[in-house]
Backbone as CSV, one residue per row, in Angstrom:
resi,resn,N_x,N_y,N_z,CA_x,CA_y,CA_z,C_x,C_y,C_z
1,MET,94.847,79.269,100.522,95.892,80.007,99.829,95.948,81.437,100.359
2,HIS,97.130,81.937,100.658,97.309,83.298,101.126,96.865,84.268,100.046
3,ASP,96.293,85.435,100.446,95.790,86.405,99.481,96.852,86.819,98.469
4,THR,98.095,87.069,98.955,99.157,87.503,98.056,99.443,86.451,96.992
5,GLU,99.488,85.192,97.403,99.720,84.112,96.445,98.556,83.985,95.473
6,LYS,97.335,84.152,95.969,96.154,84.065,95.120,96.158,85.155,94.053
7,VAL,96.498,86.379,94.469,96.565,87.497,93.518,97.660,87.252,92.487
8,SER,98.814,86.769,92.945,99.930,86.489,92.045,99.540,85.485,90.978
9,LYS,98.872,84.414,91.395,98.465,83.381,90.434,97.388,83.910,89.488
10,HIS,96.453,84.692,90.042,95.365,85.234,89.221,95.897,86.097,88.083
11,TRP,96.865,86.977,88.397,97.391,87.890,87.393,98.566,87.327,86.621
12,GLY,98.915,86.083,86.911,99.938,85.405,86.118,99.353,84.666,84.928
13,LYS,98.013,84.662,84.844,97.343,84.001,83.730,97.058,85.011,82.628
14,ARG,97.394,84.661,81.421,97.113,85.557,80.290,95.619,85.579,80.021
15,ARG,95.093,86.778,79.781,93.675,86.950,79.487,93.536,87.609,78.128
16,THR,93.259,86.795,77.125,93.200,87.345,75.764,92.097,88.386,75.631
17,GLY,90.995,88.198,76.370,89.882,89.127,76.256,90.229,90.536,76.690
18,VAL,91.139,90.657,77.656,91.524,91.970,78.163,92.160,92.818,77.074
19,HIS,92.807,92.165,76.111,93.520,92.902,75.062,92.795,92.868,73.718
20,SER,91.578,92.308,73.682,90.862,92.195,72.432,89.850,93.324,72.283
21,ARG,89.286,93.435,71.114,88.267,94.450,70.856,86.982,94.169,71.637
22,ASN,86.889,92.993,72.259,85.720,92.670,73.065,85.777,93.333,74.434
23,HIS,86.951,93.878,74.791,87.087,94.625,76.032,86.715,96.076,75.756
24,TRP,85.936,96.676,76.608,85.386,98.008,76.324,86.456,99.057,76.074
25,LEU,87.613,98.932,76.740,88.672,99.914,76.557,89.366,99.808,75.205
26,ASN,89.225,98.661,74.545,89.968,98.431,73.313,89.115,98.446,72.051
27,HIS,87.806,98.504,72.187,86.971,98.604,70.993,87.301,99.920,70.286
28,PRO,87.453,99.915,68.966,87.875,101.131,68.253,87.034,102.375,68.546
29,LEU,85.715,102.217,68.699,84.871,103.388,68.929,84.978,103.905,70.357
30,THR,84.967,103.008,71.326,85.103,103.463,72.706,86.522,103.996,72.937
31,ARG,87.507,103.360,72.290,88.885,103.827,72.426,89.031,105.253,71.878
32,ALA,88.448,105.508,70.704,88.514,106.849,70.122,87.817,107.866,71.019
33,HIS,86.717,107.439,71.636,85.960,108.335,72.509,86.761,108.707,73.745
34,LEU,87.347,107.712,74.401,88.096,108.017,75.621,89.383,108.791,75.306
35,CYS,90.008,108.501,74.154,91.187,109.265,73.757,90.833,110.736,73.557
36,THR,89.677,110.980,72.967,89.225,112.354,72.752,89.030,113.064,74.084
37,ARG,88.484,112.347,75.058,88.286,112.936,76.374,89.617,113.222,77.073
38,ILE,90.607,112.387,76.814,91.907,112.564,77.464,92.743,113.646,76.785
39,SER,92.849,113.549,75.462,93.809,114.407,74.744,93.182,115.370,73.745
40,GLY,91.894,115.189,73.441,91.263,115.986,72.402,91.455,115.404,71.022
41,ASP,92.177,114.286,70.924,92.466,113.628,69.652,92.045,112.168,69.760
42,PRO,91.169,111.681,68.871,90.690,110.288,68.958,91.771,109.239,68.767
43,LYS,92.953,109.657,68.308,94.033,108.696,68.080,95.116,108.752,69.154
44,LYS,94.972,109.645,70.141,96.025,109.818,71.136,95.480,109.632,72.547
45,GLY,96.015,108.605,73.225,95.581,108.294,74.570,96.426,108.956,75.635
46,SER,96.417,108.373,76.811,97.087,109.000,77.946,98.590,109.145,77.742
47,LEU,99.260,108.103,77.238,100.708,108.197,77.067,101.069,109.286,76.054
48,ASP,100.338,109.364,74.949,100.584,110.413,73.955,100.424,111.797,74.589
49,HIS,99.368,111.944,75.377,99.112,113.220,76.054,100.236,113.567,77.016
50,TRP,100.679,112.588,77.796,101.753,112.831,78.769,103.063,113.199,78.085
51,ILE,103.379,112.481,77.000,104.614,112.785,76.274,104.577,114.214,75.738
52,HIS,103.455,114.581,75.146,103.334,115.900,74.525,103.415,117.026,75.551
53,ASP,102.733,116.840,76.689,102.619,117.940,77.644,103.624,117.895,78.791
54,TYR,104.139,116.703,79.108,104.953,116.593,80.323,106.326,115.930,80.128
55,ILE,106.522,115.202,79.055,107.809,114.531,78.849,108.284,114.824,77.424
56,PRO,108.586,116.078,77.115,108.951,116.445,75.740,110.292,115.876,75.286
57,LYS,111.142,115.500,76.248,112.418,114.872,75.885,112.650,113.672,76.797
58,PRO,113.449,112.701,76.363,113.627,111.467,77.133,114.157,111.740,78.542
59,ILE,113.608,111.013,79.502,114.091,111.077,80.869,115.076,109.935,81.101
60,GLU,115.754,109.971,82.221,116.790,108.972,82.479,116.235,107.658,83.002
61,SER,115.298,107.741,83.956,114.863,106.517,84.625,113.396,106.607,85.016
62,ALA,112.666,105.512,84.803,111.245,105.464,85.144,110.935,104.170,85.883
63,LEU,109.895,104.219,86.690,109.376,103.056,87.394,107.946,102.822,86.938
64,SER,107.613,101.583,86.655,106.250,101.226,86.278,105.691,100.260,87.317
65,VAL,104.629,100.675,87.997,104.037,99.885,89.081,102.931,98.995,88.527
66,GLY,103.034,97.692,88.793,102.028,96.760,88.309,102.150,96.538,86.818
67,CYS,103.328,96.114,86.375,103.628,96.060,84.942,102.984,94.886,84.215
68,GLY,102.522,93.873,84.939,101.924,92.729,84.262,102.875,92.075,83.287
69,PHE,102.417,91.880,82.062,103.221,91.211,81.048,104.157,92.153,80.289
70,GLY,104.224,93.404,80.718,105.292,94.285,80.258,105.074,95.081,78.994
71,ALA,103.869,95.097,78.458,103.638,95.808,77.193,103.857,97.311,77.343
72,PHE,103.409,97.888,78.454,103.534,99.335,78.619,104.991,99.756,78.706
73,GLU,105.800,98.992,79.412,107.214,99.333,79.552,107.923,99.285,78.199
74,ARG,107.558,98.319,77.386,108.152,98.236,76.048,107.720,99.435,75.206
75,SER,106.497,99.907,75.401,106.043,101.090,74.659,106.787,102.345,75.115
76,LEU,107.146,102.415,76.404,107.930,103.553,76.881,109.276,103.627,76.169
77,ILE,109.918,102.474,76.007,111.219,102.446,75.341,111.062,102.729,73.849
78,LYS,110.077,102.118,73.234,109.884,102.308,71.793,109.526,103.746,71.448
79,ASN,108.861,104.428,72.376,108.510,105.839,72.160,109.584,106.788,72.666
80,ASN,110.708,106.210,73.097,111.862,107.004,73.561,111.470,107.943,74.704
81,VAL,110.636,107.438,75.606,110.223,108.231,76.764,111.311,108.254,77.820
82,THR,112.004,107.119,77.989,112.999,106.992,79.049,114.167,106.139,78.593
83,GLN,115.328,106.386,79.196,116.494,105.582,78.879,116.381,104.190,79.474
84,HIS,115.798,104.114,80.672,115.651,102.826,81.335,114.370,102.823,82.156
85,VAL,113.719,101.662,82.235,112.517,101.538,83.031,112.570,100.247,83.844
86,LEU,112.160,100.353,85.096,111.990,99.190,85.954,110.504,98.902,86.054
87,GLY,110.088,97.697,85.676,108.703,97.268,85.815,108.586,96.296,86.976
88,ILE,107.671,96.567,87.897,107.493,95.674,89.037,106.058,95.145,89.074
89,ASP,105.928,93.909,89.524,104.615,93.286,89.599,104.667,92.162,90.630
90,LEU,103.536,91.922,91.260,103.457,90.858,92.259,103.579,89.479,91.631
91,SER,103.067,89.322,90.408,103.009,88.010,89.777,104.349,87.580,89.182
92,ARG,104.900,86.515,89.695,106.158,85.985,89.176,105.991,85.474,87.749
93,ASP,104.840,84.858,87.454,104.615,84.330,86.101,104.526,85.467,85.086
94,ALA,103.862,86.550,85.459,103.760,87.698,84.550,105.143,88.306,84.312
95,ILE,105.949,88.417,85.364,107.290,88.967,85.227,108.142,88.098,84.302
96,ALA,108.050,86.786,84.446,108.812,85.890,83.580,108.424,86.089,82.122
97,ALA,107.125,86.251,81.866,106.663,86.477,80.492,107.120,87.838,79.973
98,ALA,107.115,88.847,80.835,107.559,90.184,80.443,109.049,90.172,80.086
99,GLU,109.843,89.464,80.872,111.279,89.371,80.591,111.528,88.686,79.257
100,ALA,110.769,87.629,78.983,110.933,86.910,77.717,110.563,87.803,76.539
101,ALA,109.497,88.588,76.683,109.072,89.480,75.603,110.101,90.573,75.353
102,ALA,110.660,91.141,76.423,111.689,92.177,76.259,112.932,91.609,75.584
103,GLU,113.293,90.393,75.957,114.442,89.737,75.340,114.188,89.506,73.857
104,ALA,112.993,89.046,73.519,112.655,88.755,72.124,112.676,90.021,71.269
105,GLU,112.362,91.177,71.881,112.326,92.437,71.139,113.638,93.213,71.252
106,GLY,114.632,92.612,71.866,115.939,93.255,71.980,115.955,94.458,72.898
107,LEU,115.127,94.441,73.949,115.011,95.594,74.841,115.509,95.319,76.252
108,SER,116.091,94.156,76.465,116.482,93.751,77.821,117.523,94.673,78.450
109,ASP,118.314,95.344,77.629,119.334,96.228,78.185,118.743,97.525,78.730
110,ARG,117.479,97.802,78.399,116.864,99.060,78.846,115.644,98.838,79.740
111,ILE,115.231,97.590,79.888,114.078,97.275,80.738,114.487,96.224,81.757
112,THR,114.168,96.477,83.025,114.357,95.496,84.082,112.993,95.182,84.680
113,TYR,112.742,93.918,84.893,111.491,93.516,85.537,111.806,92.809,86.841
114,ARG,110.996,93.109,87.874,111.183,92.464,89.178,109.841,92.109,89.777
115,SER,109.789,90.950,90.416,108.578,90.531,91.118,108.694,90.939,92.580
116,LEU,107.815,91.833,93.016,107.807,92.242,94.419,106.443,92.828,94.766
117,ASP,106.186,92.903,96.054,104.921,93.414,96.576,105.150,94.834,97.087
118,LEU,104.644,95.813,96.352,104.883,97.210,96.717,104.159,97.586,98.003
119,ASN,103.174,96.771,98.421,102.510,97.037,99.691,103.491,96.997,100.857
120,SER,104.603,96.259,100.675,105.547,96.093,101.779,106.996,96.371,101.386
121,TYR,107.234,96.856,100.156,108.598,97.080,99.670,108.917,98.575,99.680
122,GLU,110.106,98.935,100.139,110.504,100.344,100.172,111.374,100.666,98.959
123,LEU,110.943,101.633,98.178,111.671,102.036,96.976,112.880,102.892,97.334
124,PRO,113.905,102.911,96.479,115.083,103.747,96.737,114.710,105.234,96.667
125,GLU,115.315,106.026,97.512,114.998,107.448,97.564,115.544,108.181,96.343
126,ALA,114.706,109.062,95.776,115.080,109.903,94.627,115.714,109.086,93.504
127,GLY,115.056,107.979,93.165,115.633,107.093,92.161,115.050,107.239,90.763
128,TYR,113.906,107.942,90.611,113.205,107.925,89.328,112.740,109.324,88.914
129,ASP,112.780,109.565,87.624,112.260,110.818,87.069,110.746,110.770,86.911
130,ALA,110.203,109.565,86.762,108.765,109.404,86.591,108.343,108.050,87.134
131,ILE,107.144,108.007,87.683,106.538,106.756,88.116,105.204,106.627,87.402
132,PHE,104.972,105.456,86.792,103.739,105.197,86.062,102.929,104.102,86.752
133,GLY,101.635,104.298,86.798,100.720,103.272,87.273,99.595,103.133,86.270
134,ILE,99.581,102.026,85.533,98.566,101.804,84.498,97.632,100.697,84.960
135,SER,96.454,101.096,85.388,95.450,100.143,85.895,96.019,99.233,86.971
136,SER,96.828,99.805,87.861,97.474,99.001,88.890,97.164,99.466,90.310
137,PHE,96.997,100.763,90.527,96.825,101.251,91.885,95.478,100.863,92.489
138,HIS,94.505,100.507,91.656,93.248,100.059,92.242,93.355,98.625,92.775
139,HIS,94.538,98.020,92.616,94.807,96.706,93.211,95.622,96.821,94.501
140,ILE,95.946,98.033,94.921,96.817,98.230,96.081,95.988,98.508,97.328
141,PHE,96.267,97.752,98.381,95.560,97.954,99.641,96.220,99.057,100.462
142,ALA,97.531,99.021,100.583,98.253,99.983,101.427,98.517,101.276,100.665
143,LEU,97.466,101.971,100.284,97.609,103.159,99.445,98.460,104.236,100.112
144,GLU,98.265,104.448,101.403,98.997,105.510,102.084,100.500,105.254,102.025
145,SER,100.923,104.063,102.391,102.355,103.786,102.409,102.934,103.727,100.998
146,VAL,102.156,103.254,100.027,102.661,103.165,98.659,102.806,104.552,98.043
147,PHE,101.824,105.433,98.224,101.946,106.786,97.689,103.084,107.538,98.392
148,CYS,103.223,107.339,99.695,104.337,107.962,100.418,105.665,107.431,99.890
149,ASN,105.706,106.132,99.644,106.888,105.475,99.094,107.243,106.050,97.723
150,CYS,106.223,106.203,96.881,106.448,106.742,95.534,106.910,108.194,95.586
151,ARG,106.346,108.959,96.513,106.747,110.365,96.624,108.231,110.497,96.920
152,GLN,108.728,109.718,97.865,110.140,109.826,98.211,111.042,109.185,97.166
153,ALA,110.474,108.323,96.307,111.274,107.665,95.273,111.471,108.533,94.037
154,LEU,110.724,109.630,93.942,110.850,110.514,92.781,111.991,111.508,92.978
155,LYS,112.713,111.769,91.910,113.745,112.804,91.929,113.071,114.179,92.018
156,PRO,113.823,115.223,92.379,113.261,116.578,92.322,112.689,116.847,90.924
157,ASN,111.495,117.396,90.886,110.770,117.681,89.636,110.216,116.420,88.976
158,GLY,110.327,115.265,89.657,109.746,114.044,89.108,108.229,114.071,89.180
159,LEU,107.577,113.272,88.338,106.116,113.266,88.254,105.558,111.854,88.354
160,MET,104.343,111.774,88.882,103.580,110.528,88.940,102.512,110.563,87.855
161,PHE,102.416,109.468,87.075,101.432,109.365,86.006,100.549,108.144,86.268
162,LEU,99.244,108.366,86.369,98.301,107.278,86.615,97.242,107.239,85.526
163,ASP,96.936,106.045,85.063,95.765,105.816,84.206,94.981,104.736,84.929
164,GLU,93.906,105.128,85.614,93.356,104.277,86.654,91.839,104.187,86.692
165,TYR,91.386,103.048,87.245,90.002,102.915,87.688,89.919,103.526,89.076
166,ILE,89.131,104.583,89.237,88.981,105.264,90.518,87.526,105.237,90.968
167,GLY,86.755,104.327,90.398,85.339,104.228,90.712,85.082,103.480,92.008
168,PRO,83.812,103.172,92.274,83.442,102.517,93.526,84.231,101.233,93.780
169,SER,84.704,101.084,95.006,85.448,99.887,95.373,84.576,98.653,95.164
170,ARG,85.233,97.581,94.737,84.564,96.299,94.485,83.415,96.416,93.480
171,TRP,83.494,97.439,92.616,82.494,97.651,91.559,81.067,97.768,92.106
172,GLN,80.949,98.307,93.310,79.619,98.461,93.901,79.042,99.812,93.460
173,LEU,78.684,99.875,92.190,78.167,101.107,91.610,76.803,101.457,92.201
174,SER,76.334,102.658,91.903,75.054,103.110,92.434,73.898,102.325,91.840
175,GLU,72.781,102.347,92.552,71.576,101.685,92.058,71.154,102.284,90.714
176,THR,71.333,103.603,90.570,70.976,104.269,89.312,71.817,103.740,88.157
177,ALA,73.100,103.527,88.389,73.981,103.024,87.329,73.533,101.638,86.877
178,PHE,73.240,100.748,87.833,72.813,99.401,87.456,71.441,99.419,86.780
179,GLU,70.534,100.266,87.246,69.216,100.378,86.608,69.355,100.839,85.158
180,THR,70.240,101.805,84.935,70.439,102.339,83.585,71.057,101.291,82.669
181,MET,72.083,100.592,83.154,72.705,99.543,82.343,71.704,98.465,81.958
182,ASN,70.893,98.042,82.910,69.928,96.984,82.620,68.797,97.462,81.720
183,ALA,68.442,98.748,81.802,67.436,99.303,80.886,67.970,99.298,79.462
184,ILE,69.266,99.612,79.294,69.878,99.573,77.969,69.918,98.145,77.443
185,LEU,70.326,97.205,78.315,70.355,95.793,77.901,68.978,95.328,77.436
186,ALA,67.952,95.760,78.136,66.595,95.300,77.843,66.120,95.721,76.456
187,ILE,66.645,96.852,75.932,66.184,97.307,74.617,67.161,96.955,73.490
188,LEU,68.335,96.435,73.848,69.288,96.028,72.822,68.857,94.699,72.201
189,PRO,68.827,94.602,70.890,68.557,93.305,70.255,69.574,92.260,70.720
190,GLU,69.171,91.013,70.689,70.001,89.931,71.219,71.362,89.847,70.540
191,ARG,71.428,90.184,69.262,72.701,90.055,68.532,73.783,90.966,69.119
192,TYR,73.381,92.010,69.846,74.364,92.894,70.469,74.756,92.433,71.879
193,ARG,74.030,91.445,72.397,74.230,91.022,73.783,74.912,89.658,73.904
194,GLN,75.420,89.166,72.802,76.077,87.859,72.836,77.448,87.961,73.524
195,ARG,77.661,87.070,74.471,78.942,87.039,75.193,79.905,86.180,74.375
196,LEU,80.707,86.834,73.571,81.506,86.135,72.572,82.654,85.331,73.152
197,GLU,82.975,85.565,74.442,84.085,84.824,75.038,83.633,83.494,75.645
198,THR,82.311,83.231,75.674,81.815,81.992,76.268,81.655,80.917,75.204
199,ASP,81.754,79.677,75.617,81.583,78.537,74.722,80.707,77.488,75.424
200,PRO,79.450,77.321,74.987,78.813,78.006,73.859,78.521,79.478,74.184
201,ILE,78.267,80.259,73.143,77.993,81.681,73.326,76.683,81.881,74.091
202,LEU,76.758,82.662,75.156,75.591,82.975,75.961,75.134,84.405,75.669
203,THR,73.970,84.752,76.161,73.437,86.101,75.972,73.433,86.846,77.296
204,LYS,73.941,88.048,77.288,73.983,88.857,78.503,72.565,89.347,78.808
205,GLN,72.070,88.997,79.997,70.686,89.291,80.338,70.547,90.352,81.420
206,GLN,71.462,90.346,82.384,71.307,91.168,83.570,72.684,91.516,84.135
207,ILE,72.815,92.722,84.668,74.051,93.132,85.321,73.728,93.469,86.770
208,ASP,74.330,92.739,87.675,74.102,92.944,89.097,75.410,93.308,89.797
209,PRO,75.323,93.955,90.948,76.560,94.212,91.703,77.243,92.889,92.026
210,PRO,78.519,92.753,91.705,79.191,91.485,91.975,79.277,91.238,93.481
211,PRO,79.029,90.013,93.925,79.129,89.735,95.363,80.571,89.858,95.844
212,ILE,80.746,90.332,97.049,82.080,90.497,97.615,82.804,89.153,97.666
213,SER,82.060,88.071,97.810,82.670,86.740,97.861,83.425,86.410,96.580
214,TRP,82.966,86.976,95.436,83.677,86.705,94.170,85.096,87.238,94.248
215,PHE,85.260,88.438,94.770,86.586,89.040,94.877,87.457,88.230,95.827
216,GLU,86.878,87.836,96.941,87.641,87.071,97.928,88.106,85.737,97.364
217,GLU,87.280,85.128,96.518,87.605,83.807,95.986,88.532,83.887,94.769
218,ASN,88.450,84.959,93.993,89.190,85.041,92.740,90.378,85.999,92.794
219,ASP,90.106,87.263,93.103,91.177,88.259,93.134,90.916,89.237,94.271
220,PRO,91.476,88.960,95.455,91.239,89.839,96.606,91.727,91.265,96.399
221,SER,92.567,91.490,95.383,93.101,92.837,95.161,92.203,93.702,94.278
222,GLU,91.276,93.110,93.563,90.514,93.867,92.566,89.726,95.009,93.209
223,SER,90.030,96.225,92.762,89.385,97.470,93.225,89.193,97.480,94.743
224,ILE,90.241,97.058,95.452,90.161,96.906,96.902,89.872,98.230,97.605
225,ARG,90.488,99.330,97.119,90.224,100.656,97.702,90.176,101.709,96.591
226,SER,89.625,101.339,95.462,89.654,102.232,94.300,88.976,103.578,94.554
227,SER,87.898,103.582,95.329,87.175,104.822,95.571,87.971,105.807,96.434
228,GLU,89.045,105.325,97.062,89.848,106.166,97.946,91.117,106.687,97.272
229,ILE,91.399,106.250,96.059,92.675,106.573,95.418,92.920,108.077,95.356
230,MET,91.950,108.841,94.892,92.181,110.278,94.713,92.405,110.984,96.051
231,ASN,91.633,110.645,97.065,91.796,111.302,98.366,93.162,110.993,98.972
232,VAL,93.601,109.744,98.843,94.902,109.380,99.417,96.031,109.993,98.587
233,LEU,95.897,109.966,97.263,96.905,110.583,96.400,97.148,112.025,96.805
234,LYS,96.078,112.759,97.089,96.184,114.191,97.385,96.832,114.474,98.745
235,LEU,96.985,113.451,99.578,97.712,113.634,100.825,99.214,113.787,100.571
236,TYR,99.689,113.206,99.473,101.124,113.153,99.199,101.530,113.877,97.917
237,PHE,100.561,114.141,97.047,100.855,114.746,95.748,99.875,115.884,95.458
238,ASP,100.336,116.823,94.654,99.457,117.837,94.073,99.064,117.370,92.681
239,VAL,97.786,117.349,92.398,97.299,116.913,91.089,97.437,118.061,90.096
240,LEU,98.218,117.834,89.059,98.446,118.837,88.017,97.456,118.718,86.871
241,ASP,97.017,117.507,86.608,96.218,117.251,85.406,95.301,116.067,85.682
242,PHE,94.005,116.274,85.520,93.027,115.206,85.731,92.133,115.135,84.498
243,ARG,92.203,114.013,83.769,91.380,113.826,82.573,90.480,112.599,82.769
244,GLY,89.281,112.848,83.272,88.331,111.755,83.432,87.830,111.286,82.064
245,TYR,87.663,109.978,81.912,87.165,109.513,80.615,86.029,108.491,80.729
246,GLY,85.251,108.621,81.787,83.995,107.884,81.840,84.105,106.485,82.403
247,GLY,83.324,105.572,81.793,83.302,104.191,82.230,82.232,103.868,83.248
248,GLY,81.478,104.884,83.697,80.463,104.650,84.714,79.376,103.694,84.288
249,LEU,79.116,103.604,83.000,78.181,102.606,82.449,78.908,101.575,81.606
250,THR,79.758,102.053,80.714,80.338,101.175,79.683,81.281,100.133,80.240
251,HIS,81.909,100.402,81.378,82.836,99.443,81.981,82.174,98.085,82.159
252,LEU,81.017,98.055,82.817,80.331,96.784,83.056,79.327,96.447,81.959
253,LEU,78.703,97.450,81.380,77.705,97.204,80.343,78.305,96.505,79.128
254,LEU,79.446,96.983,78.659,80.038,96.444,77.428,80.979,95.269,77.673
255,SER,81.226,94.950,78.927,82.130,93.844,79.239,81.632,92.545,78.607
256,GLY,82.458,91.954,77.743,82.115,90.688,77.112,81.267,90.787,75.865
257,ILE,80.723,91.994,75.566,79.837,92.115,74.396,80.269,93.209,73.432
258,ALA,81.332,93.949,73.738,81.716,95.110,72.923,81.960,94.747,71.467
259,ALA,82.529,93.572,71.214,82.888,93.206,69.837,81.680,92.940,68.962
260,ASN,80.484,92.866,69.547,79.274,92.712,68.736,78.986,93.959,67.905
261,PHE,79.579,95.081,68.298,79.346,96.342,67.595,80.452,96.541,66.568
262,ASP,80.085,96.466,65.317,81.039,96.640,64.213,81.161,98.131,63.905
263,GLU,82.338,98.666,64.129,82.536,100.109,63.916,82.354,100.527,62.464
264,ASN,82.403,99.558,61.541,82.223,99.859,60.123,80.761,99.781,59.679
265,ASN,79.894,99.375,60.621,78.466,99.308,60.346,77.813,100.547,60.938
266,GLN,77.152,101.333,60.098,76.608,102.624,60.538,75.616,102.467,61.688
267,ASP,74.760,101.450,61.622,73.762,101.249,62.679,74.437,100.850,63.995
268,HIS,75.398,99.935,63.911,76.121,99.507,65.108,76.831,100.698,65.760
269,ALA,77.523,101.466,64.926,78.281,102.604,65.429,77.362,103.637,66.073
270,CYS,76.200,103.841,65.487,75.245,104.811,66.008,74.778,104.402,67.406
271,ILE,74.449,103.130,67.591,73.985,102.646,68.895,75.071,102.824,69.946
272,LEU,76.289,102.441,69.600,77.375,102.541,70.576,77.670,104.000,70.922
273,ARG,77.624,104.864,69.934,77.866,106.283,70.204,76.751,106.884,71.072
274,LEU,75.527,106.419,70.892,74.426,106.886,71.737,74.628,106.451,73.184
275,ILE,75.123,105.237,73.382,75.414,104.762,74.733,76.496,105.632,75.374
276,LEU,77.538,105.932,74.611,78.620,106.777,75.122,78.124,108.192,75.414
277,LEU,77.238,108.706,74.572,76.658,110.025,74.787,75.834,110.046,76.067
278,LEU,75.041,108.998,76.279,74.228,108.907,77.490,75.119,108.869,78.722
279,GLU,76.184,108.076,78.660,77.111,108.000,79.793,77.704,109.380,80.096
280,ASP,78.200,110.056,79.085,78.790,111.382,79.282,77.796,112.357,79.897
281,THR,76.548,112.309,79.409,75.524,113.243,79.883,75.176,112.985,81.339
282,LEU,74.981,111.722,81.701,74.651,111.377,83.085,75.806,111.720,84.024
283,GLU,77.025,111.517,83.556,78.196,111.868,84.364,78.293,113.371,84.549
284,ARG,78.093,114.110,83.473,78.210,115.572,83.534,77.207,116.179,84.508
285,HIS,76.044,115.562,84.642,75.008,116.074,85.541,75.068,115.424,86.923
286,GLY,76.103,114.649,87.180,76.289,114.074,88.502,75.364,112.937,88.856
287,ILE,74.740,112.334,87.854,73.806,111.234,88.109,74.555,109.914,88.271
288,ILE,75.637,109.746,87.526,76.542,108.621,87.715,77.951,109.184,87.873
289,THR,78.871,108.348,88.302,80.253,108.800,88.442,81.058,108.455,87.196
290,GLY,82.107,109.236,86.960,83.099,108.880,85.955,84.161,108.050,86.649
291,ASP,84.373,106.836,86.208,85.139,105.870,87.000,86.580,105.657,86.552
292,PHE,86.995,106.303,85.467,88.357,106.130,84.971,88.958,107.506,84.682
293,ALA,90.277,107.605,84.888,90.916,108.905,84.662,92.400,108.745,84.386
294,ALA,92.927,109.677,83.600,94.369,109.827,83.394,94.805,111.005,84.251
295,ILE,95.812,110.797,85.100,96.166,111.759,86.143,97.668,112.022,86.126
296,VAL,98.043,113.277,86.305,99.446,113.656,86.482,99.553,114.375,87.812
297,ALA,100.545,113.984,88.633,100.697,114.587,89.947,102.176,114.764,90.283
298,ARG,102.461,115.749,91.121,103.838,115.967,91.573,103.868,115.902,93.093
299,PRO,104.977,115.474,93.675,105.077,115.375,95.129,104.793,116.712,95.797
300,LYS,104.099,116.676,96.908,103.842,117.887,97.659,105.142,118.465,98.206
301,THR,105.170,119.769,98.374,106.320,120.428,98.972,106.381,120.100,100.460
302,SER,107.495,120.432,101.087,107.647,120.183,102.523,106.562,120.889,103.322
303,ALA,106.236,122.124,102.916,105.194,122.877,103.613,103.847,122.177,103.489
304,SER,103.551,121.675,102.285,102.291,120.982,102.058,102.222,119.700,102.866
305,ARG,103.370,118.998,102.969,103.389,117.756,103.731,103.146,118.028,105.216
306,ARG,103.715,119.131,105.739,103.483,119.472,107.143,102.012,119.797,107.374
307,GLU,101.415,120.485,106.400,99.995,120.829,106.508,99.141,119.575,106.523
308,ASN,99.446,118.623,105.625,98.673,117.383,105.580,98.870,116.557,106.833
309,SER,100.079,116.612,107.414,100.326,115.900,108.664,99.415,116.431,109.756
310,SER,99.249,117.757,109.785,98.361,118.372,110.776,96.920,117.962,110.536
311,ILE,96.530,117.912,109.263,95.167,117.508,108.918,94.890,116.082,109.393
312,ARG,95.877,115.169,109.172,95.675,113.780,109.571,95.547,113.661,111.084
313,LYS,96.277,114.524,111.839,96.148,114.503,113.291,94.753,114.952,113.710
314,ILE,94.220,115.971,113.022,92.865,116.440,113.315,91.862,115.335,113.013
315,GLU,92.041,114.653,111.847,91.143,113.562,111.474,91.146,112.470,112.526
316,SER,92.355,112.149,113.028,92.474,111.094,114.025,91.721,111.457,115.299
317,SER,91.785,112.746,115.693,91.123,113.187,116.925,89.624,113.306,116.763
318,THR,89.135,113.269,115.486,87.693,113.368,115.245,87.152,112.090,114.632
319,ASN,87.812,110.970,114.980,87.376,109.652,114.501,87.338,109.547,112.988
320,GLY,88.327,110.209,112.326,88.437,110.057,110.894,87.641,111.039,110.082
321,ARG,86.821,111.891,110.764,86.029,112.863,110.010,86.869,114.106,109.752
322,TYR,86.646,114.722,108.600,87.344,115.984,108.334,86.771,117.057,109.246
323,ALA,87.693,117.840,109.778,87.250,118.923,110.694,86.612,120.040,109.906
């Protein structure tokens, strides 16, 4: 099966766990923590922050890259962020489901969904007031051409909004990160380590770097060049706002077991908050990386683009090393 077809089929399957409290990003306590890191308010995430600081009144047109089943695009319309939004995704099955959901909610006149591969598709010039990428750019291989494409697709004063995994490609975290996660697992009572999505329920025992073969066999796009996103973005955009919100431990540590922690149980909540505190502390001291961030960027000026062009020529003459 061709990689593009494999990725399309992989992301055309609904994954209930991704949207449940068992996913680390959606557990009420971790969600409140990351929202606080993004906006200063435990109830307001990246979109709330962007609306408040960067989109105070509705814009005319937006593009959403990697829309999946379309929930984010529907939230843009419901929050009156934009008059119209185009959601694009490689998966035809996901697009079909997104179209059905928009129709069911009476939003089809303001949302368009299209199945296409942005790695090879050229966007219309100056067509959008804003471009959004929600957990999608870490699936893009052709980062240079896609960011260049997005830059020219933005109207004057248009902005790029990303909420992304920017950590190590293929989840190949540092040895220290894996040692720390496994040390935490070793002291957690078994009731907190139950993998609730398995049948029968298994216990999480060890976290190892995933073999590259897993990505090749299942989803060749997963975090294909995630560690390069920020460097490539800065070739084409100026970063206006960067709100890192962690994940260097909790992303893999809590995967499949987050729902074991009941936010209404004082002991459970205390343990989870201690894990989050440890992650923040290790990240702040540079011992682990912060792997997720909410980012706002604007296209570079013509002068900046000429400067970056010169830099890339220097890099090419020095075998890719910065001069």
